[in-house]
C-alpha distance (Angstrom), angle and dihedral (degrees) to the residues before:
residue distance angle dihedral
X1 . . .
X2 3.80 . .
X3 3.84 89.3 .
X4 3.83 91.9 48.3
X5 3.81 90.7 51.8
X6 3.83 91.8 48.6
X7 3.73 89.4 51.3
X8 3.77 94.6 45.4
X9 3.86 113.9 13.5
X10 3.83 89.3 -178.1
X11 3.78 93.2 59.6
X12 3.79 104.2 118.3
X13 3.85 93.7 -174.2
X14 3.77 90.7 55.9
X15 3.82 90.7 55.1
X16 3.81 90.0 47.2
X17 3.83 91.3 50.8
X18 3.80 91.9 47.6
X19 3.83 87.8 48.4
X20 3.82 88.9 53.5
X21 3.79 90.9 51.7
X22 3.80 91.2 51.0
X23 3.79 92.2 46.3
X24 3.85 89.6 51.0
X25 3.85 87.0 58.3
X26 3.80 90.1 45.2
X27 3.79 91.5 -114.4
X28 3.79 90.5 140.3
X29 3.82 99.4 166.3
X30 3.80 90.3 58.4
X31 3.83 91.8 42.0
X32 3.79 92.1 52.8
X33 3.78 92.9 46.6
X34 3.88 89.0 53.8
X35 3.78 92.7 47.7
X36 3.80 91.1 49.0
X37 3.79 89.7 51.8
X38 3.83 91.7 48.2
X39 3.79 90.5 53.6
X40 3.83 92.2 47.5
X41 3.76 86.9 56.4
X42 3.76 94.6 42.3
X43 3.86 117.0 14.3
X44 3.72 91.7 -175.7
X45 3.76 96.9 55.8
X46 3.78 102.8 125.6
X47 3.80 94.7 -171.4
X48 3.74 92.8 58.7
X49 3.86 90.6 52.6
X50 3.79 92.1 51.7
X51 3.82 93.0 46.9
X52 3.77 93.8 46.0
X53 3.82 89.5 48.0
X54 3.83 89.1 54.7
X55 3.76 91.8 52.0
X56 3.82 90.3 48.3
X57 3.86 87.0 50.9
X58 3.79 91.4 51.2
X59 3.83 90.0 52.4
X60 3.82 93.4 46.9
X61 3.86 93.1 -112.0
X62 3.79 91.8 136.1
X63 3.81 99.7 163.9
X64 3.77 91.1 54.6
X65 3.80 91.0 46.0
X66 3.76 91.9 51.2
X67 3.82 90.7 51.0
X68 3.80 90.4 53.4
X69 3.79 94.4 47.9
X70 3.80 90.8 47.1
X71 3.78 89.2 53.0
X72 3.85 91.9 47.7
X73 3.78 89.6 52.9
X74 3.80 91.5 49.4
X75 3.80 88.6 52.7
X76 3.75 93.3 43.9
X77 3.90 116.6 13.9
X78 3.82 89.5 -168.6
X79 3.81 95.3 56.2
X80 3.81 100.6 130.2
X81 3.80 97.6 -173.9
X82 3.82 90.9 57.3
X83 3.81 92.5 53.0
X84 3.79 91.3 47.3
X85 3.75 94.6 49.6
X86 3.79 92.4 44.4
X87 3.80 86.4 52.8
X88 3.82 91.9 52.5
X89 3.80 91.9 48.7
X90 3.79 90.8 58.1
X91 3.77 89.5 50.5
X92 3.83 91.1 50.1
X93 3.77 90.2 50.1
X94 3.80 92.6 51.2
X95 3.74 96.1 -105.7
X96 3.79 103.7 116.9
X97 3.82 95.7 156.4
X98 3.77 89.4 59.3
X99 3.78 89.8 48.8
X100 3.81 96.0 59.6
X101 3.83 99.4 70.6
X102 3.83 91.3 55.9
X103 3.84 95.0 48.6
X104 3.79 89.7 44.3
X105 3.82 91.2 53.5
X106 3.84 89.6 47.5
X107 3.79 91.0 52.4
X108 3.85 90.1 47.3
X109 3.80 90.4 53.4
X110 3.76 94.9 45.0
X111 3.80 115.8 10.5
X112 3.85 91.5 175.8
X113 3.77 94.7 61.0
X114 3.77 113.7 100.4
X115 3.85 100.6 -155.3
X116 3.84 98.6 71.2
X117 3.84 88.9 55.3
X118 3.85 88.4 52.3
X119 3.76 90.8 49.7
X120 3.79 92.1 48.8
X121 3.81 89.6 45.5
X122 3.80 88.7 56.9
X123 3.81 90.6 48.7
X124 3.82 92.2 51.4
X125 3.83 89.6 47.0
X126 3.85 89.2 55.7
X127 3.82 87.9 50.8
X128 3.83 90.5 49.8
X129 3.80 90.0 -119.9
X130 3.84 93.5 138.8
X131 3.83 95.5 168.6
X132 3.80 93.4 58.7
X133 3.81 92.6 38.3
X134 3.81 93.0 55.8
X135 3.87 92.0 44.3
X136 3.81 89.1 56.2
X137 3.81 93.5 45.2
X138 3.75 90.5 48.5
X139 3.77 91.2 51.6
X140 3.73 91.7 48.8
X141 3.84 90.4 53.0
X142 3.82 90.0 47.8
X143 3.81 89.3 53.5
X144 3.78 95.6 45.2
X145 3.87 113.0 12.3
X146 3.80 90.3 172.5
X147 3.79 97.2 60.2
X148 3.81 110.8 103.0
X149 3.77 92.5 -154.2
X150 3.81 93.5 69.1
X151 3.75 92.9 59.8
X152 3.74 92.1 41.7
X153 3.83 92.8 53.6
X154 3.79 94.6 41.1
X155 3.82 88.7 49.5
X156 3.81 88.2 55.0
X157 3.77 89.4 49.1
X158 3.81 92.7 52.4
X159 3.79 89.6 46.9
X160 3.82 91.4 53.7
X161 3.77 88.3 51.7
X162 3.83 89.2 49.5
X163 3.82 91.2 -116.7
X164 3.83 89.3 137.0
X165 3.82 97.8 164.9
X166 3.81 91.0 54.9
X167 3.81 89.4 43.9
X168 3.81 90.6 53.2
X169 3.82 91.6 51.0
X170 3.85 89.3 54.9
X171 3.78 94.0 46.3
X172 3.82 90.4 48.0
X173 3.85 86.6 54.6
X174 3.83 89.6 51.3
X175 3.79 88.4 51.3
X176 3.79 90.8 50.9
X177 3.75 88.5 57.1
X178 3.85 90.8 47.9
X179 3.91 119.2 1.6
X180 3.78 90.3 -162.0
X181 3.80 97.2 48.7
X182 3.85 104.8 138.0
X183 3.80 91.1 -158.0
X184 3.81 90.1 51.6
X185 3.78 93.5 47.8
X186 3.76 91.6 45.8
X187 3.82 92.1 48.8
X188 3.76 91.9 50.6
X189 3.81 88.7 48.9
X190 3.85 88.8 54.5
X191 3.79 88.5 52.5
X192 3.72 91.2 50.9
X193 3.78 90.2 51.2
X194 3.81 87.8 52.3
X195 3.84 89.3 51.9
X196 3.81 89.8 50.6
X197 3.84 93.1 -112.3
X198 3.83 99.1 129.2
X199 3.85 95.8 163.8
X200 3.81 92.5 56.0
X201 3.79 89.0 45.1
X202 3.80 92.8 52.3
X203 3.77 89.3 51.7
X204 3.79 91.2 55.6
X205 3.82 92.8 43.2
X206 3.84 90.1 51.4
X207 3.74 90.4 50.5
X208 3.82 92.1 49.0
X209 3.81 92.3 49.2
X210 3.82 91.2 50.6
X211 3.77 87.4 60.4
X212 3.76 95.7 40.1
X213 3.83 115.4 11.7
X214 3.78 95.9 -168.4
X215 3.81 98.4 50.1
X216 3.78 101.7 137.2
X217 3.87 97.2 -158.7
X218 3.79 89.5 55.3
X219 3.78 94.1 47.8
X220 3.85 91.8 48.8
X221 3.77 92.4 43.3
X222 3.78 94.0 49.5
X223 3.80 87.5 48.7
X224 3.79 88.6 53.2
X225 3.83 89.4 50.4
X226 3.80 94.1 49.3
X227 3.80 88.2 46.8
X228 3.81 90.3 55.2
X229 3.84 89.0 52.4
X230 3.86 90.6 49.6
X231 3.85 91.2 -113.8
X232 3.76 92.8 137.1
X233 3.80 98.8 166.1
X234 3.81 91.7 55.7
X235 3.79 89.8 44.3
X236 3.85 92.2 52.8
X237 3.81 91.0 47.5
X238 3.80 90.4 56.5
X239 3.78 94.7 44.4
X240 3.79 90.4 48.6
X241 3.86 90.9 50.5
X242 3.78 90.7 48.2
X243 3.84 91.2 52.5
X244 3.81 91.8 46.7
X245 3.82 88.9 51.6
X246 3.81 92.5 48.5
X247 3.79 118.9 6.3
X248 3.82 87.8 -167.7
X249 3.78 92.9 64.2
X250 3.89 101.7 117.9
X251 3.79 93.8 -178.7
X252 3.81 91.0 61.3
X253 3.77 90.9 54.2
X254 3.81 90.2 49.6
X255 3.79 91.4 48.7
X256 3.79 92.9 48.2
X257 3.79 90.7 46.8
X258 3.80 87.8 55.2
X259 3.82 90.4 56.0
X260 3.82 89.6 48.9
X261 3.82 90.3 51.2
X262 3.81 90.5 49.4
X263 3.83 90.9 51.4
X264 3.82 94.2 43.6
X265 3.84 95.3 -111.0
X266 3.78 93.0 136.5
X267 3.82 100.5 163.2
X268 3.81 89.1 52.9
X269 3.75 90.8 48.3
X270 3.76 92.4 50.0
X271 3.85 90.4 49.3
X272 3.81 91.2 53.5
X273 3.79 91.6 46.2
X274 3.76 89.2 49.9
X275 3.79 88.8 56.1
X276 3.83 93.0 45.6
X277 3.78 89.7 53.8
X278 3.77 92.3 49.0
X279 3.81 87.7 54.4
X280 3.81 97.3 41.1
X281 3.79 107.5 19.7
X282 3.84 92.4 173.9
X283 3.78 96.5 57.0
X284 3.78 108.1 113.3
X285 3.84 95.3 -167.5
X286 3.90 90.9 63.7
X287 3.86 89.2 55.5
X288 3.77 90.4 44.4
X289 3.83 93.9 53.3
X290 3.80 92.9 40.6
X291 3.86 86.9 53.3
X292 3.76 89.5 56.5
X293 3.80 93.5 44.2
X294 3.81 93.6 49.7
X295 3.79 90.8 45.0
X296 3.81 93.2 52.3
X297 3.83 89.5 45.2
X298 3.87 89.9 52.9
X299 3.81 97.9 -109.4
X300 3.81 91.9 129.1
X301 3.84 100.9 162.8
X302 3.83 92.7 50.2
X303 3.85 88.1 44.3
X304 3.74 91.7 56.1
X305 3.75 91.7 50.2
X306 3.84 89.9 53.0
X307 3.78 92.1 47.9
X308 3.81 90.1 53.0
X309 3.81 90.3 49.1
X310 3.80 89.9 50.0
X311 3.84 92.4 48.7
X312 3.80 90.7 52.7
X313 3.83 89.9 53.6
X314 3.76 130.2 54.2
X315 3.72 112.1 -20.8
X316 3.84 115.8 -111.8
X317 3.82 104.4 3.0
X318 3.76 121.6 -179.1
X319 3.76 120.0 -20.5
X320 3.83 109.6 -100.3
X321 3.80 103.0 -85.9
X322 3.80 95.8 -150.9
X323 3.80 96.6 59.8
């Protein structure tokens, strides 16, 4: 790419390709600079908008990513990658119902492409529709059995359904693809937490964080494992780091609230659950835990309202963290 740019410094595709190479190495500042240059040279270059949008996604700049995917779709209404990535952003922002139309459109445009099914699987997971989520993940794996992401996302779907043995099998498959996959290690750690094996979980989370120190799922998961062991200071440190890494990480606020409940810091627990609900207003477990926090703190009317909201959402939810 460097040689192509030296030979033709007005070659927008060369800048886009070099940006993709930087993005692959997670050198996002350099990648974004190259995409910016490509778009200065060719403002109608759809590929550069899609690639820049992905880098914005990877750096949690979701508004900018959406703007780029919107522009890519304006330039090419059949651009499947843009629809898929826009779908995923809505899931990441806790808006799974808004995600579905984009993944549906991507599937309509290319029903043999695995990624839209994975995006829709993630949306259904966020809506607690485990049956549809697993159907989509299974279809994605049928279409592309050699894509690691299919097993990773299906493993997360099994874990959300508390099928931890099936989740472990999928995460083991991920680690056969790549033994150092931080997402695979973190996913297996989550499954071990679900199986009440916090020490094995912490080993996996530590390994994941050695590969990628800012991996939010590993930080939150290790916080959960430390909380299970009653090591609340360590748990808080991990939740705090996860929130610093991504202030939109609702699960970190829920986990930290659980520690505050365990340590009788009810106002702080309520504040964290307030934030979790702002980020994911459809998550029943946040209302369930805030119900308990408010009840213990003596705010009985507000607690009753939260319990009603939790009951209208997903049945069950998290076990009350303060008991």
